[in-house]
N, C-alpha and C positions, 0 to 999 in steps of 0.2 A: 746518470752516466750510461753511455751506450755500451751494450754488451758486445765484446769482440770475440771472434773465434777463428781457429785455424783448422783446416782439413788435413788429416794425416792418413794417407793411403787412399787411392782411388780404384781399388781392385774390384769393387762391386758397384753395380749401378745404383744401389740404395743411397750412395753418397749424393746423388742428384736431389732426391727428395729431402734428405736431411739438410743439405745446404739451402735449398729453396725455401723450405718451411722456416728455418731459422732466420733467413733474410727477411721473410715476411713479418716476423715479430719485431723488426727494427734493428736486429743485430747486424754487426758489420764483420765481414770476413777479411782478415788481414793477409791471407794467402793460403796456399796449399803445398804440401810436400807429398811426393809419391815415389816409390822405387821404380826406376825405369820408365817404360812407356806402355802401361796396360791398355787394353782395348778400350776401356772406358774413358781414357784421358781425352780423346777427341770429343766425345760427347760432353764432357765436363767443361772444356774450354769453349765449346760452342755455346753452351747454356750460360756460362759465366765468364765472358771474355775480359771483364775488368778485374778478375781476381788473379793476382800475380803468383807465379810459381816460386817457391822457396827451394833452392837447390840442395841444401843440406838439412838433414834431420835435426842436427844440433841447433841450427838457426831457427827452425820452425818451433822447437821446444822453448827457445829463448825469445820468441817474438813478442811476448807481453800479452798475448791473448788470455782470456780467463776461461775459455772453453775449447776443448778439442773434439772435433767430429772424426770418428775413426771408421774407415771401411776398407782396411787392408785385407790381405789374405787372412782367413779366419784364425789360423794358428798363430798369426803374428799380432792379433788385436790385443791380447792381454798384456804383452810386453810394452806395446805402445801406450796403452791406457795407464799402466803403472808409471812409465816415464813421464807422461803428461801430468798425472797427479803429483808426482814428486817435484814437478816444476810449477806447482800451484794452480793447475788447471782442473776444472771439473771435466767430465767426459760424457759424451753421448756416442755410443758405439753401435755399429750395425750388428744384427744378429748373425751367428751366435757370438756373444760377447767373449767367449773363450771356448776352448776345445778339450780341456782336460780338467779333472778335479784339482790337480796341483795348481794350475793357472788360476782357478777360481779361488782357492785358498790364498794365493798371493794377492789377488785383487782385493779380497775382503780385508786382509791385513793392511794393505796400503791405504785403502779407503778409511779404515779406522785410525790409522796413524796420521794421515794427512788431513782428515776431515773433509775430503773432497767427495763429490757426488759422482757415482758411476751408474749411468743409465743406459740400458739397451733399448734401441729404437725398434720395438716390435711392430714393424710397419703394417702388418696385417690387422692390427688394431688401431695404431696411432695414425695411420695414413689412409683410413677407410671411413668415410662419412657414415656408411651404413652401421658401423659399430658404434659410432657416436649416438645415432638415433636409437639403436637397440639398447644401449646403456641407459638412455633416458627413459625408455619404456619399462625396462626392468626396475629401475629405481622408483618409478611411479607406481609399481605394483601391478603392471598390466597383465602379467602371467603368474602372479604369486611368487613363490620361492623357487628359484632355479635348482632342480635336483639332478639334471643330466644334460650333458652337452655332447654333440657330435661335430667334430671339426675335420673338414676335408681340405687338404692342401695340395692339389695337383699342380705340377709345373711343367712347362715345355723344356725339353732338354737343350735345344738350340746348340747342337754339338759344334757346328762350324765356328761359333763365336766364343766357345768356352776355352779358357786358358788351361795350361797343363795342370795347375794346382787343383782345379775343379775335380780332377779324376784321381787325386791322391788322398787316401783316407787320412793320413796324418795332417794334411793341410786343411781339409774342409770339415773334419771332425765327425763325420758320420751323418746319415740323413736325419736321425732323430735329434741329435744335438743341434743340427742346422735348422731344417724346416720346421720340425715339430715343436720347437721352442715357441713358435707363434701360437700354436693351438693350446699348449700348456698354459701360456700366459692368459689366454682367453678363458680357459676353464677356471682358473683361480679367480680371475676378475669377475666373471658373471655368477659364479657360485659363492663368491665372497669367502673363499677358503684361504687360509694363511699357509696351508701345507697340504700335501697329498701323498699317497702311496702309489707307486707304479706296480700294478698287479699283473701286467703282461706287456711284453715288448718283443718286436720281431723286425728284422731288417734283412733284405735280400737283394740280389742282382738277378732279375728274371729275364731282362731283355738286352743286356749289354755285356755279353760274355768276354769280349775282347778287352774290356776295361775292368779288370779283375778287382780293383779297389773301389769302384763306384758302387754305391748302394742306390738302386733306383726305385725301391719300394720299402716302406716302413709303416708299422702300425703299433699302437700302444693303447692300453687301458689304464685308467687311474681312478682313484677314489679318495675322497676326504671323509670327514666325520658325517657330513650331511648330503653328499652328492657323489656322482660318479660320471665318467666320461669315456669316450672312444675317439681316437685320432688316427687318421690315415693320410699319409703323404706319399707322393710319387713323382717321377719324372716322365710321365707317359702322355701328357697333353697332346692330342692329335693336331695336325697342321690345319685342319679345317676350322678349328675354333678360332674366333677372331681376336683372342687375347691370350696371354701366357698361361692362364689356368682358370678353371671354373671353381674358384674357391667358395666354399659354403660353410655355414655354421648354423646348427640347429640347437635352440635352447628349449628344453622341456621344463615347464614350470608346473606348479601344483594347480594352476588355474588357467592354463593355456600354453601355447607354444609360439616361438618366433623362429623364422628361418631367414638367414641372410644369404642372398645371392649377390656376392660382393662385386664381381667384375663383369658378369654377363648373365643374362637370363635367357637361356637357350629356348627358342620357341615362344618367348614371351615378349615383354616390353624391351624397348631398345635402351641403350645406355648402361650405366653401372649403378650400384648401391640400391638394390631392391630389397626391401624388408617386408616379409610376410608376417602378419600378426593374426592369430586366431585365439580368441578367448570367449568368455560368456556373452559379450556384447558386440564384438567386432570380428569380422572375417574379411581381411582386406590386404592389398599390396600397397606399400607406401614407398614413394620416391624419396629416398633419404640423401640424394646427391648434394643437397644444400645444408646438411647438418653440421658441417664444419669439422675442424681437427684441433680440438682444444689442448692436446698434449704439449704442443710446442710453446704456446703462450704460457701455459702453466709451468713448463720446464724453465722458461726464462724467468718467471716469477720465483721459482724455487731457487734458482741460482743467486738471485739478488737477495732473497730473504731467508735462505737456508731452511726452507720448508719442504713438504713432500706432497704437494697437491697434484703433480703429474703422475707419480708412481712412487710408492715407498721403496726405500733402499732394500728392505728385507724382501719385498715381493720380487724385485729384480734378481736378487741372489737366489731365491727359492726356485724361480722359473728355470734358471740355468742349472741349478743343482738337480732338479727333477729330470731335465733333458739329458744331462750327463748320466744319471742313474739309469734312465731308459736305454740309452745307447749301450751302456755296459751290460745291462741285462740282455739286450738283443744279441749282442755279439757273443756273450757267454752261451746263450741258447743255441747259437748257430754253429758253435764248434763241436 
């Protein structure tokens, strides 16, 4: 039986990749619903001209799809996810999957009650072939046991195209809840940790004083029983960079290290998905652009078989819990 899905909320461009990658698994999109006319709507209809718009949310929830893709305003994602689960749908939501601890508690309760899957598309892992290749190398023991990670998530502000909600703290959830959830996910994934402690968190507005609720810089440190890590995120990507951000991840292992230059290799090779590997036998740069994106096929398999091959439910909950804890710590420290 063909998997069918509906898109709920087109307020962030990540809905493009979510839709495209699910279509590539053979799934069918029955339609989309979104509030008003967000800037991303034009891009969505251009990419997917055959997907019809559903005018009413109630009709979208009752459309008979078994999966909802959600990329609404961050503060609205939890409520939409809960409504979708209550209507018998599993959920893939854009990050952050929620913006408050209360929302996360409600999601956990609904998932347990309905036995639906709630998955956050951590696109800086799931939509990056370099991470697929790095995962294979780590699983093969190429650098021993990963004991430390450094995750850098710089982004371009693109002020002219940002909607009003982007600058409202209550709407976007804070920079650590939002962007840093990617790097927390990768820390847990590569160190094989099931939980961690936030040991330091800081958020600030250094360069945009007229936007008082915008946090344009954030950092945090975390540690588990066997590993530790540092994360830095910001909205400072300069215009000369040919892409939206020079996202990097360094994995330090007991027998070597791996660096991922995900989106650009400044001064180096062209293209994306560069993986640097250094261990006792190898010192090389690997083109990982063809490594694939297994999350989406695995997710479709999980929906059909009620398994957890793409990501465990507990991992997804833990990532968002840690991101929210870091945000709370950062804002407590800033007052």
